[in-house]
N, C-alpha and C positions, 0 to 999 in steps of 0.2 A: 504493500500500500504506500510505501515511501516514494516509489517511482510515480505512482498515480498522483500523489499530492504535489510533487514537483512539476509534473506535466500540467496539472490544472492551474498551478499558480494561485491557489486559493489563499485569500487573506480576508477573514471575517472581522469586520469592525463596524461600530456604529449602528444606526437604525437598520432594521431588516435583517439582523444577524440570525435570528431564530429560523426563519424560512430558509435562509441560505445554508445554515447548519443542517437542517433536516434534509435538504436537497443533497448536501455533501455526503451525509451518511448513506443516503440511498445510492448515490452515484458511486461512492467508494465500494459499497457492497457489490454493486453490479460490476464495477471495474475489477474488483478482486476476483470474482468468478470468471471474468473474461481473461484476466491475466493467466489464471491456471490453464485456460484453453489456448493461450498464446495468440489471442486476437488483439495485439497491441495497437494496430491502426485504428480499430473501432474504439478502443479505450481512449486514445488520444482525442478522437473527434467528440466522444461523449464528454470528456473532461473539458474540452474547449467550449462545449455548449453550456456547461456549468459556469464557466468563466463569463460567458455572455449573460447568463441569468444574473449573476452577481453584479455585473456592470449596469444592467437595466435597473436593478433594485437600488444601486448606489445613486444613479441619476434621479430616480424618483425621490429618494431621501433628500438629495441636495435641493431639488425643486421645492419640496415641502418645507425644508428648513428656511429657504428664502421667503416663502409665504409666511412662516411664523415670525421671522425677523421683521418683515414689513408690517404684520399685524401688531407687533409690539411697538414699533415706531408710531404707527397711526394712533394706537391707544394712548401712548405716552403724550403725543402732541395734543390730543383732545383733552386729556386730564390736566396737562400743564396749563392749558388755556382756561379750563373750567375751575380748577382748584388751586392753581399755582404750583410751582415747582416744589416748594417746601411741604405743602400738604399732600402731595402725590407720593405714594409709596410704591416700592417694587411689587408688592402684593396687589395693589389696585391696578397697576399696569398689566400684570399677569391675568387677573380676572377679566379685565376689559378686553384683553386680546384672546381670551379663551384658552389659556394655557396655565401651567403650574408656575409658581414662584421660582422653584429651582430651575425650571427650563429657561427662565430669563437669563440666568447666568451662563447658559450655553452660548448666548449671543452677545452679552454685554457684561462687563466686570462690575458696573455700578450704575446707579441712577444718573450720576454725573456724566458718564460716557453716553448714556441714552440721550441726555439733554443735548450734548454736542452732536450726536447723530441726527437728531431732529432739527437742530439749528443750522447745520452745515448747508443743506441744499437751499434753505430759505435765504441765508445770507449770500450765498453764491449768486442766486438769482437777482437779489437786490443790488449787489455790486455790479453785475453785468448790465442791469437796467440803468444804473447810475452812470456807468462808464459810457453808455450810448448817449445819454442826455448831455453829459459833459462834452463829448466829442462833437456833438451837434452845434455847440456854441461857436460864434464867430471870433470872439476876442479872448485873450488870456484872462481878462478880468471877468468876463461872462462865464468862462470855464470854471474859474475859482469860485465864483458865486454859486454856480450850479453844483459844484462838488460839496461845498459847505452846506448848502441847503439840503442836498440829498442825504448827507451824513447825519445832519441834525434832525431834519423833519421827516426824511424818508426811512431812516434806519433806527436812530436812537429814539424817536418819538412814535415808533410803530405801535399801532393799536391792536395788532393780531395776537399779542402776548409772547411773541418770539423773543424780543429783546428783554422783556421782563424775566422770562424763563432763564435766559443766559445770565442776567445780573444776579438773580437769586441763586443759580447754580454756583456761580463764582463766589458769591458772598458766603455761602455755606460749605464751600469745598473743604475737605479734610486733607490732612498731610498726605495720605495715600492715594488721593484722587489724582489721576493723571489723564492727560489728553495729548493728542498729537498736535504739534504746532503747525501742521500743514495748512489748516484753514486760515490762521493768522498770517502766515507767510504768503499764501496765495492772495489774500485780501490786500495786504500791504503792496505786493507786486502790482496789482491791478490799479490801486489808487496812485501809486508813484509813476505811472506811465506818462 
C-alpha cells in the first residue's frame, strides 16, 4: 500500500477531509487487491482519479471559505455602522454572518484586523475618486483646494460610519493588534502624486 499512497499523492487537510479519507480507504483496499493481481496500470489510473476527487473537494472548500470570509466582512460592516466598533463583538459578527465565533479566527486574528479589512476597499475607492477630482482641476491652487476639501469633507467627515469605525479601532487598539501598513503606504503614494 506504500506504493499506492505515493502514486496517489494523497494529502488530506482541511475541510472535506472525512469524505476524502473514506474514498482513500476504499481506493486503497481496491488498489491493494489489484496490486496482488499485478494490475498496476489500472491502480495508477484509479489513484489519479482519487487525486482528482481531492482536488475538486479542495476547490469547493476554498470557494466556500471565500463566501464565509465575505459574509463576515459584510456582517462586520453592518454592525460597525449600527452599533459602532466598540460595541460590536466577534461573537455578534459571527452570529450575523451565520457562523461560529471560533470560525472567525480562521479568517481574521482580531476585530481590529476585521475593521481594517472592511475599511480598506472603502478608503481605496474614496482616494481614487478624490484623485480624479483633483486631476480635473485646472490650476495648482484649485488642485490643492480640491485635495483638502476631499480629505476633510469627503473622507474625514464621512457619514457612512467608515471613518468613525477606523478612529474607534485605532483608539482602542491593544499592544498586540497589528495591521499591514500597505493601505497607509498606498494612500500616501496616491495623495503625493
